Structure formats: C-alpha cells, structure tokens
N, C-alpha and C positions, 0 to 999 in steps of 0.2 A: 581705762580697761578695765578698773575694778565697777565702774556705775553698771545699774544692771540693765540690760536691753528688755528685759519681759518679767512680769512676777504675775503668779496666778497665786490666790489667796482663796480659800476655801471652796472649790468648784467641783459641785455634785450635780450628776446626769444620770436621770432612768429614763428607759425605754419598756413603759409597763411595767412587768414584773423584775427586770433586769437592770440592775445598780448598775450602771456600765463604770460611772468615776464616782467615787467615796470623799468628798471633805479633800480634794487634794490642791494643795501647797507645791509652788515651785520657783525656783529662781533663775534666772540663764544671764552670764553675766554678758557684756557687752563686745564685741570681738572675739566671741569662743564658738568653738564648736561641743553643745552640749547632746550628749548621748541619752537617750530614750530606749530602754529596753523592758520585755516582758515577755511573757507568751503569748501563743493569738488566744486573743479575748481579753488581755488585760484591761485594755480600755485606754493605748497609746493614743490610736487612731481617731476615737474619740474625741479624748483631750485636744488632740491639734486641730480637729475638723471645728472643735468649740474658740481655740485661739483664732481661726481662721475666717469663721461667721456661717459655717456650714451650718452648727447647731448651735442652739442657746441652749446655756447653761439654769438648770434650774435654780441653784443657788451660787455665788460667790462672784468675786471681781475679778477685773483684768488689768493690770498697768503695762504700759507700753511707756519704756525712759521717763518712769517716774510718775507718768501723767493717767491717772485712770479712764480707759474707756470702754464705752456698751460697743461691741462687736456682732451688730446687728446680722449681715451678711457681708459674702467677701467682697464686696467694692468698699467698704467700710476699712476692710483689712489692707487694702490694697493700697487706700490712701493712709493709712498708719504706718506702710514701707514693709507689712509683712507680704512674702509669696511662698507660693506653697506648691512641690513638683511632688506630684501623686505617685502612687506605685504602680498605676494602670493609666498611663498617659492620658491628656486632654486634649489630646490634637483632632484637628479636622484632614484624614488620611491623603484626600486628594488634593488640598489645599500646597503650596510652596511653604518653605520656613519662613520666608516675611509675612506671608500674606497670614501664617499662624499667629505671630509676632504681634503682628498689630490688631488681630481679631478684637473686639472689645473694648481697644485703644485708640481707633480712630479720630481722627481731630474734627472731621466735617464727613455731609455726605459727598464732596468732591475730592475724589482721594489722590488726585495728582500729586498736590505739594506734598501731602502727609506722607506718602510712598518715598519719595525723594529724601524727605527728612528721616526717616524709618530707616530706610537703607543706610544712611550716613553713621545713624546712631547706630543700627544693628554691628557696621564695621566696624565702630569704635569700641562695642563692649566685646565683640569678638579677639579684636588684639589686647584690650587690656587684663582679657582673663583667660586665653587660651583656650577660646570656645570655638574654634575655628568651623563654621558651618556651609557652605554653598547656600546662599539666599534663595538661590531659583529652584533649588532641590525641591523633588515633591516627598511629603514626609513618607507615605507609602513605600518608596524607594530606596528609603536610608536603613540601616540597622540600629537596633533599640538602643546601642550607645550614644549614635549622632541625635535620634530622636530624644534621648534624655537631655542634651544638651538645649537643642531646641527648647525644651522646656524650664531651664534654666535661664535662658536667654529671653522669656518672656516675662519673667518675673524681676530681672535686673532691668526689662525697658520699662517696666511698671515703676523702675524707683523703689525696689525692693534693698531694705537693710537686711532684714530678716528672712533667712530663707527656712522654710522648712522642708524636708526631704523625708518622704514617707517609705519604707523600705525599698532605698534605691538602688540597691545591688541586686534586688532578686530578678531581675531579668537580664542582667550581665555577665558577660565573660570576665573571668577575672585578669585578664589585659584591660578591661573597659573598665570593670572595677578599681584597677590600682590609677589608670589615667582620671577617670572621678575624683578618686581624693588628692591628686595633685591638683585640680581644679579647687577644689573646696580648700584648700589649704592657701592657693593663692588668695582665694574670695576673704580667707581670713586673715592676710597678710594686708587685704587694703580696707579692713576694718568694719566686713558685712560678720554678723552673726547667724551661726546654725545650727540649726535643730535636727540632729540625726538620728531618726525611728529606724531599728533594726533588730532584730533577733539573733545576729551574728556576733558573737564576742570578740573572735580575734582582730574585727573592722571597727569595734568601740576602742579596744586597746590601743590600737594602731593610728585611730584618725582623731580621738576628743580629748578635750581637755576637762571635762567632767561627765558624771554619769549620774543620772537617776533610775532606781527600779521600779517598775508599777508591778503588782500581784493582783490580780483577781478586783480590781477597779481601784486599788489603793496603792500611794505612793508608799513605799516601802523603808528606801532608802537613796541619798546622794552622795557620790563618794567622786573624790579628785581620781582621773584616770591612774596617776602614777602612785596613788599610795593602795590601789587594789586590784584585784587579779581574776583571771577567767573565772579560776575554780569557787572564788568567794562571788560575784555576780551571778555564776549558774547556779548556786544554792540559794542568792536571795530571790531569785525570777521563778525558783520552783517551790522554793519552801523546804526543798530536802536536800541530800547530797545530792549530787549527779556524777555518773561516770560518764568521761568526755573520752574515754575511748570505749571501742568497740572490744566486748569481750568475747573469745570464741576460742575452739579446740580445733584441731587438726581436722582438713575435710577429707572424707573418706568416699572419693567417685567411685563411679561403679558405670555404667553403660552409657553410651552416648544416646540422649533424648532429642538432643535439639541439632545438626545440624547444616551449615550452608555454604553451597560448592560455589565457586566462581559469579556471583551473584553480583549483575550490573543493574545500577536503577539510574532513568534520567528523571526531570524535572517536566514542567508542562512548558518551560523552552526549549528542550533539549538538551540543557546542560546534565552531564553525567556528575551524578551525586554519590553514587555509590558506584567503585571502582573495581570488579573483580574480586570481591570480599569472599573468604572461605572461613570459617569458624566452626569448632563444634564447644557444647555444653553437654557435661554427665551429668547423670543423678547424682545429687549428694556434692554437687561443687556450686560456686558465684562464681560467673566470668564477667568480671569490670569491663567497660569499652569507656576508655580517657579519652579526652579530646577538647577542644576548643569548640564551643558549640556552632556551627554551621558546616563541620565536615564531614557531613553525611550519617552521623549517628540518629537523628531525628528518622531521617528516609530510610536509612537498614531495618528500624523497629516499625517502621510502617508496612514495611514490606513483608517481613516476617507474621506479622499477625492480620495481614490481609488486606490491609487499609489501602495500601498501594499496590500498583503494578512495576513487577520487573521488566526490565530486555530480555535479560536473560539469566540464565543461572539456576539451580536446584535448591530448594531446601525441604528437608525431611524431617518432619515430628514424629517421633517415635517408632522410626524405622518406614513412616507412611508417608509419600510425597504432599506436597503443599505446594497447590498448580499456583505460582507464586506472578507468572507470565499470564494467567487468563482467569479463570474464576472462584479464587481463593476467596473465601468468605469468612468475615471474623465470627460470624454466629456459629458457623460451622465448627471453627477451631477453638473457641469456646468449649463446644461438645464433645472435643477430641481432647480436651485436659490442659487446654493453652489460657492463661488468663493474662490479661495484660493492663497493667498501670499505665497510661500514658502520661507523657510528658506536661501537656497543658490539660490542667482538670477542667477549666473552665470550657475549654472547645472541645473534648474529646471525652473527658472524662464525665460529666456531669451535666445534668438538666438543670439550670441555677434558679428555672420558676416553679420545681417541682418541690415537693414534700422531701424531707431527709427518708422516709420509710418507701417514698418512689425510687429515689437514687439509689438505696440499698440494695434494688433487685434489678436496675436496669441492666439489659443485655441479657439477664436471666430470669424473665418476668414468665417466661413459656415453661417454666418446671412446673412439674402437676401439683408441687408443695403448696405455689402460690395460685392455684387456679381453682376455683367452684366452676364447674362445667366450660362454659364458653367465658367465664366473666373471672375478673380477678377475686381471688379471695384476701382482703384486706384486712381482717383479724390476723390471717396468717401472715402474711407481710408485717406488718405492725408489728408483732411477737417478735419475728425474726430480726426486724432492725432494733427491735428495743436489747434484744440479747447480744447484739453484736456491738451496738451503741456501748452497751458495760465492759465486752469485753476488752474494745480497744478506746475506752476513755475518751467518746464524744464528746464534747460540750458545747451548750447543754445538753441535756441526755432527752429533749424533746423531740421525737421523731416524728410529729404533725408540722414542724417548724420548716418555712421553706428555704432551700439549702443555701440561697444567697445571703439569708442572714447570718450564716454560721462563719466563723474567722478561715483565714486559709489554710492552716494548719488541722483544721477539724475537717475541712471541706476533702483533704489530703487523706483523712483516718476515713472518711464513709469509702471514701475509692479506693485503699488498701483491703479495707474491710470487707468488701462486696468481692474483690478479686482474689484473696487470699482463704478465707472461707470455704472455697469451692473445691480444696482438695487439688488443685491440679498438678499437673504431671512436670510441666513447663511453666515458668515464671518469669513474664518481660515486663521490665521496669524502666521506667524512661525518669529521671529527677526525681527520687523517690520523696526527698527533703526539701524541694524547693519552695522556698516562703513558709519556713516551717521551725518553730522556736526550737530553743536546747533539749527541753524536756521531752516533745513530743519527737524528738530526733533520735532521743535515746530509745524510746519506745518502739519506733520504726524499726532503727536499727535491729535490736533484739528479736524483732519480730521476721527480719527478711532472714536472718541467721536459723531461727527455729524451723523455717522454710528448708533451707540447706540442710541442717539437721537431721530433718522428716524424709530425706534423701529425695527433695525437688531440684530439678535444672533450676538454677538461677541466670539469666541475661540483663546483665546491671549496666546503665547509662548513666553517667550524671557529669554535672561539669565540676564538680565538687572533687578537686583531687583527694582531700584527706578520706572523704565519704569513699572513693575507689579502692585506695589504698588500705583502710581498715576493714573494707568489707569482703574485697574483692579473695579469689582463690588463685586465680590468674589474673592477668591485666593485657588486653588487647589497646594498644593506641592506634588511633585513627587521625589520618591528617589527608586534608582534600580527595575525601572519599575512601580513603585505599587504607589498611591495616597496616602500618611503618612498622610494626614492633611488636613484640610478647614479653612481659615481663612478670617477674613474681612479687608480690607485694613488697617485698623487702626494698626493693628498686629504690634510689632516692629522688627526690621530689625533681633536684636539678635533672637525673638522667629521664626522668617521664616529661618534664616540661619541653626540654629539646625533644623531644619524641613529636612531642605535642606541636611543636613549631616547623617542624617537617624537617629538621635536624638528623639524621640518620647517622649510626655509627660512623665514624670514618675507618676505611680500611686500614689494616693492617702493614706496615710497610716492607716492601721487599725487601729480602735479605739480600 
C-alpha cells in the first residue's frame, strides 16, 4: 500500500504568458485518496489534464507504478489505467447509460456481441461498487448524481485503477455528495487510487488520506490529512490567514422591498414546481432559502426575475407589481433596480465566447455611459471593466481575455461585480459561491454583507447549508415547492436538515 501509484517530477507548463504549472513534484500512494486543493486558477486542473494526456508538459516526467511513461493523449492514459471524471460531464445526453459507457470502447463495428458483454460487465461493476444505474436510462433524464455515477462507470469499464475526480461535488446536493463519498471509500477498499480535486476544505478533511496544496501554479505543501486542519490548509491555499466564518453585525431591516404572495409555477410538463409560496424581503436584511436542489428554488428565482412565467400569484418590487403571469421582462426589472446573480453562470450569467469587458456590462449595455451615439463606447466599457476587475480581484486582470479562459471562481466574480455595482434596491442571488475557492468565498460573503448593510434587500438561495446559516438574517426552507418553515440563523443543522427532507415539526401531544 505504500508503493507509489503516481509520481510527477518537475512538471512545468505555460500557456503564453501564463505560467500554469511551475516545476511541480507530486507523489500519490497506491490505494489512497489523495486530495489536491488550491484557489481557482492555481493550476490543479492543468496538472491533472497533463496526467490524463489532454495537455503535454513543457518539461518534467510522469511515472505510473514506478515506470516512466509519456502520455501523449487520453488513450495512452486509459491504457495506463488512468480514468478521469470531469467537473462538466462528458456524456452524450440523448444516448443511454450503456451506450455512453461503451462509447469509444467498442470491440468492433458489429455491436451485438459487444453490447451483450458490455451489459454483463456494467452489471458486475454496478454491483461491486454500489453504482446502481439503469443501463437503458437516457442520460438527459437522469439527475446529476446518477450522471456522475455513469462517468465513474465509464472509467472503471475501461480498466481504470487510478481515478481523477475534478471538483466532483460542484454540481451535487449534500445527499448526493455523501453518497459519492461512500462510493469512493468502497473504491479505495478495492485497491483503487483516487485523486480528488476540490476547493471544499471540509470535504478534504472528511474523505482524503493525504492532501497537496497548490498556489499560483506551484505545489506549496503536502500533508497527511490527519495531521493538518481546515485553518492551516486555508492559509496554505491563499497565502494569508482566512476568516472561515462570516463576520456581520445585527441586521436593521426597514421597509419591504420585495414581496411574493401565493405564487404558483409549473414547468413545461405541467408539474407544479412552486406551490403557493409567499415571502417578503425588507431593505437591510438577507433572507436565505435553504433546501435540497430541485425543490422549487430555481423556478422561484427565475419567476421573480422575469425569466419564467407563473400560473398565479403576485410579486411586488418596491411596492410596484411585477406581471409574473404575463409580460414581466428581466430588462425592465433591471431598470427598476432589481439585480440578479443566476445560479448557472455558464448558461444564464455569461457569454463565454465574449471578452471579460463585454460580459462586465451584459444586460446593461444600453446605459448611456457605454454608448457613443448608436455604437458602443469600447473605451468606456473597458475602463469600467478594469475598475471592477481591480475592486473584485478578478484574475488575471485582463479585460480583453475571453471569459471561457477564466477559472470558475473568477467567472463568478465577473457576474457578481456586474450586478452588485449597479446599486440595486433588491439583489437576488442564486448559489453565490458554487465552484468557488475559499479565498474567493470569503470575498463574496463580505460583499453580500456590505450590500445588506448599505440597505439593500437580498434574497439568497444556496444548497450550502453553512452558507445559508452564516449569511442569512432569516431562513426559509423549501421542500417539494412549498415553504415548509421559517427559522433564525441560530437553528441547528439537524433541525434545518429535517425541514429540508420534508419532516415538519411534530404536533404537540394533546393534554
């Protein structure tokens, strides 16, 4: 068990002026779970992409099981027993589970015999590793937790003894993440070696044997997990002490700025996603909505912000109605001082092919300050983007860089900067720190508190219960489209967890 599954020596990689990996050395013991952490843009994914053959190192050597190997492409990595589960799944959505597992590993052009063997092997893997998935299910019909299991099955089907998981819990609910950890523990017990890339320190402490820390392209430390702490790892990641708790004073709520009354929303299938929900948010307070993903929070935010139509109900913004059943328009709501940080920054918050400065004004590009007659004033737009990049510590501070080339955390900062700097009256935020590292989380939380203290009404949705409890002045819990309870931030995790699971308070016994 002490022999090395992987050794990297002197790995170096640059992309133009960006030095992504700087002379990195790494040793991973066979049959262990080895964590790699670092801020967004620290070079973690680049290093693993080199190990998996997506990129070629400019310098350095790779050893697998003690043997030096040149990994020219992913096929070589797969032959060497390496599998990779990406943060954004590499699945064909209209294919079945079985078709996705076989894809690229077909035995010949005549598939019948291969399909029979593949089905039998898939069944064996599912049973051995508790990865139960219907082999005939269509990928797009599966929740993300099951899609991730398919990615793991794909790697195991190809004979992987080493599994790389890149930010594997970024799209999972807490319950799905717990199940993933049980699967990883079982894989470890079966002798598999796992590299676990994440920015979530509590996950590192819960699941890994050893952890390596990267900062700005360099490997700065490796620790046995049992001999370190969340505080030490956070400081190693960021290079300074990090506040792991949110510091805030008492809220001073004033008038109601956003009210929702008896709101009901159905999806395209006619299924009720928001069921008769009422709430209000006052100036100078943060109202957090807790709940497992898929219980109506997304549909609630999309309806309030004019993206989705309601079946019935009433929404008031600054005492003026929003026509949520008819003609509500996100552009009009922006003019009325509602800002929206969407849950999915890639599909709803950014145009990844645009430059950073273009995304910095997206939705506000008709403002007079960005226009020169009928044309955009590019000088003004780029100056504004440069100022907000400095204020929000967006890295790299290159406003001409395509947004797709920024790390997830810095993409999130671009969206937050755009919405927060508009001086909104009401700020609606979905999953503010999804896929964001500990240093950026501290920064984002501080900005949200500053907005509250400046008298803004903030409605916050997050699947991170710690985040909801730390930031909120009042907590609403949603289950199956309904608000099933309101609690103070002092409520225990177990009490909130029961409400999130649909277990409401038992009635007091009759005397």
